Phi, psi and omega in degrees: 000319181294322182293323180297311179298322179293321177295317178298320178299314181292317180299308182295323181295315177299317179295318182298311188279349180266356181287138177270325183273068181220150179243131179261134177241105185268131181223147173260121186232158175223129180245127175248129187228144173232122183233120192229131178240131184241113184286137177255316172203198185288337185256326191245143170210163177259150179233130172235149182202139173226134177238123183255101185256126189232157172238164185052060187075238173242024185290311187236158179287143164247308183200146168244128184227128176235132184226136174228147181193182180225141177251143170236120183272106175295316174203194183290347182244351183230127181229134175263144181212145173217149183187188184232143177226143171241126189232143169230121178256135189254168178280116179211160179081173178289329175235083186292144171299322178251083189291333187252309187230149167286131185245144180274163176213138175250139189213132168251139183218157178228148189213146172231128177239131177238130184240145180221131179250135176222094183059243181281345186262141170231142185234133182231126173251125182239120176250129183224136170244146183227139170250121193238140174236106184257132181289140173242126183268146170297129186307131180079007184226175170259019185260126180284119178259348184198159172238125181270125179261131181222154169256155175213139180245131181232140174228128176235135175251126176228133174234138185233139180239131181272111180281322183206141180211137174215116182055244180261010176262147185203145168242132190214159173244155185222137164238132180215146178220142178220131178251140178245127177239128183267158176205157179133157187294329186253037186291316185094219184273340194259072168302311165282112186275299178193173177220137180237134175237138183232137172233112193227157168237146181222159178229121174259117182279321180195192183287353181255329188228141172209157174231144176229143177204153176166212184262142178237134170235116180242121174251120190230131177257122180288159183272007182229165176241153175235121185053041177064024180244137181287138181256123181245113172274133180238098187256126180232150177169204186245143173235140178226123185236136172254125184241127180230150177223124177235000000 
C-alpha cells in the first residue's frame, strides 16, 4: 500500500509540476491547533481536535476545522480510529477555492496508524479514508442547493527524533509529509488533491502535555480551471499545536 501511494505521489507530482497551463497562487498561512485525547480504558479513548487556520498572519480566515473521533488500540504499535469532522472553507488568495461563499463540509473518516520505534527514532505511517459532503450554493445566493459527495485517500509518513529526554520530559524534532488523492464522480480536475510537508520541533512537558511548532508547506490543486488553466495554491507558514492526553 505504501509503495502504491508513493508511486501515485511521484506520478501526480511530475504531472503537476510539468503542466504548462497552470496558475500559481502563493499565500502565507498560520495554523493553530488543539489536539486532545481522553482515555476511557486500556484499549479505547476519545479524540477531539480544533484547527484555527488563518491567512495573512492571523488577519483572515483560511479554514475552520472541528474533528471528533474514537481510537481503538490493537496493541502498542497499531491504532484504529474513526470519526466525524466539520469544516468551513473561506474565500482567500487571488484565486480562492470558495470564490463567492465560505462553504461548509461534513466528513466521516476511518484511519489506521502504525508506529515503529528504533532507539531515538520513531516512525509513524497513517492511512486515512474520507467520505466528504461539500456544500454547493445556488449561484448568486447563500442558499445551499446541493451537496457534492467525494472520496479522498490520505497517507502520512512522520518521523520523530528524540534530541533530549529525561524521565517523561522530552525535546524532539519532526519531519512529516502527507499526500491526498481524491476520488468520486464529481471530483473535477484534482485527482492529486494536495500535499503537506511539516518541519517541526516539539517539547513534551510530561505524559499529559506537549507543544509542537514549525514550518508548513501546503501545495493544493483546485478542482476547477480558470481560462483552461489549473489553479495551484502554494501555501507556506507556521503551525503551532497544543497536545494533551488525559
